[in-house]
N, C-alpha and C positions, 0 to 999 in steps of 0.2 A: 829628321823629325824636328819640327819647330817647337820651341819652348813658349809657353804662354805665361803672361804675367800673373801674379797672385790675384790681382783684381779681376782679371778675365776669368780665372779659374773659379773664383767666388761667384761670379755672375752665372757661369755654367752650372755650378752646383746649386745655386739658388733656383734656377729654372728647373733643374732636374728634380729637386725635392718638391717644388711647387707642382710639377707634373704629377707626382705621386698623390699629393693632397687633393688636387682638383679631380683626379680619377676617383678618389675616395668619395668626394662629394657627389660624383656622378652615379655612384651605386648606393648613395645614402649610408655611408659607413663612417663611423667616427674613428679618429686616431688620437693618440695622446698628444704628440707635438711633432714639429719638424724643425730641423736645425742645420745651419751651415758651419757649425763649430767643428773644426777638423779634429779627428782622433787618430790613434794609431791604425784603426781598422778602416776608416772611411773619411771622405771629404765632407760628407753631410749625411743626415739620416732622417727618416720619418719613423717614429715609433708607433706601432700598432700591433694588436694581437691577431694572429690568424684566427679565422672564425671556426676552424675545424681542427680537432685533434683526432687523427686516424689511429684506430686500433689495428696494429699490424697483423692481428689474428683473423681479420675479416677480409674478404675479397672485395674488389671494387663493385662487383655485381650485387653486393649486399648493402651498398650505401643507399641512402635516401636521395631523391632528386635534389632536395635542398642542399645536401652536402656537396653534391657535384656542382651545383650552381655556385656555391660559396668558393669552391676551389677555382672555378673559372674566374670569379671576381678577384681572388687573390692573384691570379695570373695577370689580369688586367691592371691591377694596382702596381704589380712589379714592373710592368712594361710602361707605365705612365711616365716614370722618370726619364728613361732613355728616349722616349718619344719627344718629350718637351725639350730635352737637351739637344736632340738632333735638329729640331726646328730652330732653336736659338742659334746654333752654330752654322746652320745652313747645309748640313750634310749628315749622313747617317753616322752615328758614333759606333765605335767598335763594340761588338757583342763580347761581354766578359762572362764566361761560363764558370768562373771560379765559385766554389762553395760559398754561399752567403751573398754573392752578388745578385743583382736583379735577374739576370738571365739564368744564373745558377739556381735561384729559387723557382723560376719557371720550370726548369728541367726537373727539379726535385718534385714539384707538384704533379707534373705530367708522369713521372715515374711512379708516384703513388697511385695515380689513376690507372695506369696501364701496365704496371708491374715491370717497368724497365723494358724498353724495346730495342736495346742496342744490338741484340743478336738477330733480330728480324729486320731485314733490309727494307721490305715494303712498309712495315709499320714505322720504321725510322724515318722514311721519306714522308709518310703521312703526318707524323708528328712535326717534322720540319715545316711542311706546308701549313699545318695548323698554327704553328708559332708565327709564321709569316702573316697569316690571316689575322690573328689576334693583334699583331704589331700594327697592321694597317687600320684595324678598327680603332685602336687607341690613338694612332697618329691623326686620323680624321677627327676624332673626338677632341684631341688636343688643339688642333687647328681651329675648330669651331669655338672653343672656349679659351682662346689665347689671351684675351684681356684679363681673365681671372688668374691665369698663370703669371702674367706680367705683374699684376697687382701683388700677388703673394711673393714673387721673387724680389720685387722692390722692397717690400716690407722685411723680408729676410735679410737683405743686404743692410738695412738700417738697424734691425733689432736682433739679428743672428738666430734667434729661436722664437717660434710662434706656437702657442698652445692651439688646440683645436678650436676653442672658443674664440680666440683672437683671429684665427684664420677664417672662421665662419663669419665673423663680423666684417672682415675685409671683403669677402666674397659677396656678402649680403648687402653691401653698401648701396647697390642699385636696386634693392628690393627683389632680388632673385638669385637663386643658385644657378650653376651652369645651365645652359639653355636646353640641354637634353639629358635624359637619364641614360646612362651607359648600360645599366643592368638589363634593359629591356630588348637589346638587339638579338637578332636570330643568329645562332651559331650552327654551322652545317655539321653533318655527320663526317667524322674522320673515318676512312675505310679501314678494314681489317678488324682486329679485336676491339677497336676503340669505340667508345660510346658517344652519345650526344653530350655536348657541354653547353 
């Protein structure tokens, strides 16, 4: 395994966090800030609130379609960072399923929707295919909006932390947010117990 320099790691982290931010812009969702200041827990962070707080006493069948759409968007935001980092380094970055990591959050959200599918092999395969599909959607979106990710990453390297207002100013410099809205794409049915997302 090759070691990377601190500067290269900062660049990767800046692109990663910028990917989360541009994905938020694509679904017209505000965030608090994003930062490449390293902490004990992470190399960088984008602070935002999840849109939905799930009452564990209700089943996924009782949720409103708005809630399901918001969970889908939280999944897209979680995948935006790894997608941008992968494009920056020129290869797919390793999926990290640890609790609190981007893919760990994706798994947690899918478990909320589908009640944990670990024991059902068919449902597990369907969820895996769904994650691959969502990763491809975000990767295509990230490629289309790469200039905005680059702009935010460069600003993060210079300023270390960007507020939502500052990030929006940088993205709007050309009088336009990212070229397409991410929230409007079609999402297929995942077979089994799983619902539309």
